[in-house]
N, C-alpha and C positions, 0 to 999 in steps of 0.2 A: 369267777364268772357267775353271772346271774342267768339262770336257765330254769326251764320246767323239767325237773329231774323225775325220771320214771323209776318205779320200783317194780320188781318182778316176783312172781310167786315162788320161783326157785332160780338158783344160779344156772346159767347156761353151761357152766363147767361140767355138770353132770351129763350133758349131751355132747361132749367132745369139743366144746368151744375153747379157743385160746383167747383168754381175756387180755385186752391191751390197754384198758383204762378202767379205773374204779373210782368210786366216790368215797369221800370221808364224810360220813353222816354227821360227824361232830362240827363240820364247817357250815351247816345250814340246818334249818328246822323242817324236817319232813312234815307234810300236811296230808292228813288222811281224809277220808270221806265218811262222815258219820262216825261209827265206832270202829272202823277199819284201821288197823295199825299197818302202815306201809313200810316200816323200817325193815331193812335187810341185814343190818348189823355190820360186822367187820368186813364181810365180803359183799360188796355192792357193785357188781360189774355194770358198766355203762357203754362199753364198746368192745366188740370181739370179732374174731374170725372163726370160721368153722368149715370143715370139708363136708360136703353133702354128696355122697357117691363120688363121682369123678369131678364134681364141680366145687366151686368155692363160694362161700357166703360171707359178706362183711356186713356188720350191723353197728350203727351208732345211734344212741339216743340223744346225741348232742345236735342242736340245730333247730330248735323250736322258735327261738327268738332271732329276729333278723340281725341284731347287733353282734351275735356270736360269729357271723361270717366275716367280720372285720378283724377277728383274732387270727393271727398267722398260724397258731397251733391247730386251730379248728380246721382251717383249709388244708394244712399239711396232713392231718389225720384223714380227712376225706379223700384227698388225692392219693395217699399211700394205700388206703383201704380199697378204693376203686381199682387201683393198679393191681393190687394183690388179687382181688376177685377176678380180674381180667386175665390172670395167669402170668403177670409180669414180676411177681415177687418170688422170693425164695420158697422152696418146698413144692410139693405136689400133693394132689389128693387122689387117692386110689380107693376104689370101692372095697369094702371089707369082704374077705373070702370066708 
């Protein structure tokens, strides 16, 4: 897939995210800005879910290029993620006590 891949300062796993898709940085050439190195290494999350209080959050960094919406897997990821965030998926989110 050709896409504009984002890198993050830290993995969302540390904030309770359940990562559902990662990137293999060996499959593309990360491009930085100036002297900034944007590589995340072996753990490069690109889509995840996370409970926020009693709510649900779904995030995907896939979808910057119009042609990715013709890929069935992209549409499935978005449909499943939105359904989960709307409370239709397995599991529940409960505020920490």
